[in-house]
N, C-alpha and C positions, 0 to 999 in steps of 0.2 A: 791625236797622238802622231807624231813624224819620228824617222828615223834616222838620227844623224851619225856622223862618221865618229863620233865619240860614243856613240854607242856599240859601235863594232869592237872598237879596243877596252871598253869596258867586259864586251861578251869574251873575248878574248883573256883576259885578265881572271875573269870569273870561271871558265869553264878549262882553265890549266893543270888543275891536278886530277882532270879525267881523257882531257883531250891534248894529244900531241900533233905537232906540225905535222907536215906531212911532206915528203922529200916530191921533188921535181925533177924528171927521169927526163933525160934527152933520148929521143927514140929516132936510132940509125936509118930503122926500115922506113920509117914515114920522111926523113930525108931526105933518103935519097931517091924515093917515089917521086917526090914534091919538090925534090932540088932546093932546100933551105930547109932550114932550123923548124924543129916538131919537139916541142915539150908535154908530155904526160903529168898532169898533176894526179898525183898517186892516192885517190883518196879512200882505194880498197885494205890500205895499211891500218885503219883504225880497228880497235878492241871489236867493235861489233862488224867490221867490212864494209862502213858507208859513210859516206860525209853526214848522213841524215844525225851522226852521234853530239853534232855541235850544236845543232838548234835544240834539240832533246834535253843537252846538259844548262846552253842558256835559261830556257826555261824552267826546269823543274829546279835547278839550284836558286830561282830566284823567288820561288813560290816561299811563302811564312810557313813558320812552323804549323800554325791552325790549319792551312791548304796541304800542309805535307799529309798533317793527319787523317785528313780526308779523303788521301787518295786522287789519282788521274786515271782518265779516261779519254783515249784516242782513236781514229780512224784510220785507217795505214793500208797502202800496196804491200808493204812487208817491212821497207826499212828503215819508216820513221818507228812504226811502232817498236819492233826489236830495238831501236835508240829509248825510246819512253819506257822502255821494258826495262832495258842493264842499267837504266840511268835510276827509275824507279829501285830496283834492287840492291843498288848501291847506297841509296839514301833512305834507306828501311820503309821504301812505300808501297803502297797496293797499287798496280797497274792494271788495268782492263782495257784490250785494242778489240777493237771491229772492225773485221773483215769481208771482200767482198768472195763469194763463190768463185770467182774467179784466180782469188790469191795462190800460186802454188804452194804444193805441200812443204817441200823444203821450207819456207819462208813462215809457213804455219808451227811446225816444227822448232824454227829456230825461236821463236817468241814463246811457244812454252817452257822450252831449256831455259830462257831469263825466268820463268817463275809468273808470267802475265795470264790473267784469266782470258781466254782468245771467245770472241763472239763472231759466229760466221754468217753474215745474214745480207742477202740481198745481191744483186748482179751487175750493181756499178757503183761505185761512190756514193752518189749522193744518196742510194738506200743504206749502205754503210752508215754513213755520216748522220742520218734523219735517226738510226737506230742508236749510233754513239751519243746524241744531244739529249734524246730520252732517257737513255741511259745513267747520264750526267743527272738530269734533275732526279729523277728517282732515287738515285743513290746519294746524293750530293757530292757526287765528283766532281775535279775540276776537271774541264774539257779542256786539250791541248790540241790545237789546231797544225795538221800536218805540212801547212804552210802559209798561212794569212795570219801571223800572228808576229807583232812587232821583235818578241824575244828569239823565237826561232827563224827568223829572217836575220837580226844580229846576231845569229850564232854560226848561218850558213855563210854571212859576211866575213867573215874569219880567213875563207880560202881567198878571198878577194885579197885580205891586207897580205895572206904570206907572196902570194900571185907578186903582188906590186914589189915588195921586197926580192923575192927572188928570180924574177924571171925578167934580166934586160939585156938586148931589147926584147921588145912584143909588140906588133903590129895589130894582129886577131887572134881572138879569145873564144872558143867554141864551149858554151854551156848547156846542159842538158835544159829542157821546159815542159815542166808540167803545168802544177798547180803556180810555181814562179817563187819557191819560197827559195830555192838556191841562186836563180838567175838574177832574184831581186837585190839579195842580199851582197852577191858578187860585182854585181852593176851598182851599189850606191858605192864600194869600195873604190873602183877601179876609176869611176867617171870624177873619182874626188882626188883620188892619186897618183891613176895614169890615165888624165881623158884620152888621149893619142889613140890609146886603144879601142879597136875596133871588138862590138861586142856582138857576136851570134848564137841567136835561140836556137837549138836544135830540136824539136819535136818530130814525134808518132806520123807518121803518112796519114792514120786515121785514128778519130777518138781526141784529138787533140786541141783541147777546147781553150788555153789561152793566146795560141797560136791563131785560131779563128773567130775569138773575142777580138784582140789590136785590129784582124785585119777588119771587121764587122765596127770596131767602135765600141762597142756595149759585151756584155757578155752574154754569149750564146751558149745554147745546150747541144752536146753529141751524144752519141752513141757509142758506149765503153763494149770494145769488143776483145777479145783476145788477141794476146800478141808476145811475141818475143820478148818484147823492150816493154812488160808489164807493169813497168811502173812509171810509163808515161803516157799513158792515153788517162781519160777521167775528165768530169765534167770538171767546172768551179761552182761554188756556191752564190747566187746572185745576189747576197750581203757582201761580197768581198771589199776588204775594208783596205788591202794594202798591195797586192802584189800586181794586179792588173794596171794601177795606176803608174808604177816604178817603174812595169816592164814596156807600156806603151811610150814612156816617157825619155827612157834610157836606153834601149835596146836598138841596136841599128839597124840588126836585121834579122830574118828570121824565115826557117829551113825545115824542111822536111825531109824524113828517111824514112823508106819503106822495111818492111820486116827484112826480106833477102837483103838488102844492103847492111843491116845490122849484123846477122847471121854470119856475113862474110866479114864484117871489123871484130868478130868475137873470136872468129879461126885467125885470123892476121895476127890479133893483140895474143892469142895463144901462142899460135907459132914462135911470133918474134920476139915479144917480150916477156915468154915464157910467167903471163899471167892469165890468170882467172876472172873474168867478167861477165854480170849478167850481162843482158841484153840493152838495157837503158843507158849501162857505162858505156855501152862500147857507139852510143850515137853519133858522138863527135868526131870520133876515126870514122866511122861509115861517112858520116860527109865528105871528108876530106879523102878515103879512096875513090867515092865516088865521082868528086867532082876536083881532083887534084889540080889540072889545069887551070883551073878558074877560081880559085879560092884568095880571094887578094889580100896581102900581105908579106914581107920577105921574111917575117918570123910569125912562127904558128904555138897557140897550145892549145889543148884540151884536158878534158877530165876525165878519169878512169873514178864514176862515182861509188860504184859497190861491187861484191864480189858474192853475191845470194840468189847462187844458182846450184842447185846440185851438179856435183862432178861430173856423173852418169849424163845429164841432160848437156852442159858445154861438150864434152867429147862426141856427143851425138851430132851436136853442131857441126862442130870441128869437121867430124870424118864426110859427113854431107857436103858440106862446102868444099872439101879438098878437091873430093871425087870430082868436082862438073869447073872448079873453079881454079887454074893454077898458080894465080898471083899470090891465093892465099897460103900457099904451098912454098913458096918461097922461090917461085921459080919466073915470075916477071923479071 
């Protein structure tokens, strides 16, 4: 099955009852630092606090009545599971979410708050994924991929449709890259509607399976380690059907950001944008701050993908960063 631009427009119409378009905010602080316009796509403003609601809504709303009665199961680092649980609750379905032991407690509690059955298994996404697939077969549940699914990708691609309409001019767009569902959906939209926009995929500095796979020309295995950007590291199953090919064909550049840069970006965003974001959500801004003089393009945009972080942890990051980096406190 191929994913066409029309699939993204159908997804936008399908999910409209549950997913509102998010605003695009111009950042004065980033603009002053980079000496050019910088916009932030505020995906933190969804009911679930992250962009994942788009893909989950499109997938679950596409299920037949018989499939809905069976219930769904997924594997997640947190936000996708939360989105699946939210939509399942709204549609009257059972939801099971498999997590690794690396997922922060606040994300686990968020899932349970939406009524999901939570299964914690394994030390990496491969192990949690295998458990989810095993339970899907055993219990007759519908497996919902967190990224490598045509309907999930089309749902995430609705961000690209909105950006194409909201942001003019735009020359460079930074998008988080983990398994590639977000990047693939946005790339399909932007390369069809705004082909002049340069797409930069931003990954974690370690455990970046898609980044390493594109560089190698084939899917490779990586070690998954704890990270402040916990949504970004992790492996890709070898039977990947969509995201590897789309990212390899449509993404213009691939970069990586270390945890320290992510923490600095989280503090910067909290200080200047008055917005709490999780680590992965700050990855694009982290690259902009670390490479302010070398990022190409006269007009830039980045996506704040989610806010699933305990407020105490976010404040700890802010205090630690501002003690050592004056620019995060606004004095640069």
